[in-house]
C-alpha positions, 0 to 999 in steps of 0.5 A: 534888545531882543525878542524872546520866543515864548518857551525860552523864558520859562526853560532858561537856566539860572535866576530870572530878572523881572522889570517892574515900572507900574503896578509891579512896583507896589504889588508884584504878586510873586516870590522874589529873592532880591528887589533892586532899583533899576534903569531901562534905556530905550523905552519910557513909562507912559499911560498909553494903554486903554484898560478894558479889564483891570481898570476900565471896560470897553465902554468906559476905558481906563488907562494903564502904563506901558513901556513905549519907545524912546527915552529911559525908565526907572523902576524895580528889578526883581530877581526870581529864583530859578526854581520859581521861574516857570510859575512866575512867568505863568503868573505874569502872563495871566496878569499882563496879557489878558488882552495881549496888549504887551509884547513879552521881551527881554531888556538890558537893565542897569541895577542901581546897587553897589555893583551897578551891573547890567542884567537881562530882565523880562519886561512888558512893552506896549504893542503899538499895533494893538487896538488898546494902544492909546498913543500920546494923550494930552494930560486932559485926555489922560485925566478924563480916562482915569476919572471914568476908569473902573475895572476888575482891579478897582478904580483907575485913580487908585492905580495912578495914586499907588504908582506915584507913591511907589515912585516917590518911595524910590526917591524920584519923580515922574513929572507927567504922572505926578502932575496927573496925581495932583489933578486927581487929588484936586478932584477929590477935594473939590466941592463939585466932586460927585458923591461916590454913589452917583452914576458918574464917570468917576465910577 
C-alpha cells in the first residue's frame, strides 16, 4: 500500500485503474475502457468527511464518503486508457481535492471478474489530520449533517441515496449507509417534514 509522488501517476506507462467507492460509482465523469466490480482490503467506506463545498458549507457541513483505515471496501475499478491517464488524473484532482482532504494513493484491489486478478489502482483515502475529517460519527450525527447539507453539487441526501442505489445495483449492501438511507426515506414521507421552501436544515 504505497503512497505515490504526484508526478508519477500521470507519467507512468500503461493503463490506469481508478477505484471508486462513492459518487465515482454512479458518476465517474471520465472516459474509461472497462468497469469491473472490485474489492479493496485495508480500508473501509465511511461517511467520515465533512463537506464544505460539494454537499455542504463551512457553516452547515454535509458529509461525504472517504476510505478510512481498517476493514475492506467493495466498489468499482475503472480502467483508463494510457492516452487519457493525465487528463483523468487532472480531472479527479480538481473534483476530489478541492480542499485536500484526501490522500492520493495507489492501492491493491482485487477485480471481481473471471480472471480475479489483483491490480494497483488510484484511490482517495481520507487524511485523518485534516480539519474536515469527521471520524466515527453516530448514525444520529450522520443523519443531522446529511439533512442540513447542501452545496455546489446539490443536496447531501441525494448523494447518500444515489450511492446506496449504486451499491444495490452491484448486488451488495453497506449496512450503515442503508440504515441512513431508510432514515432519510422516512423523513421524506413524514407529515412533519419541512416544506421544500422553508428555511430549514434540510436545505
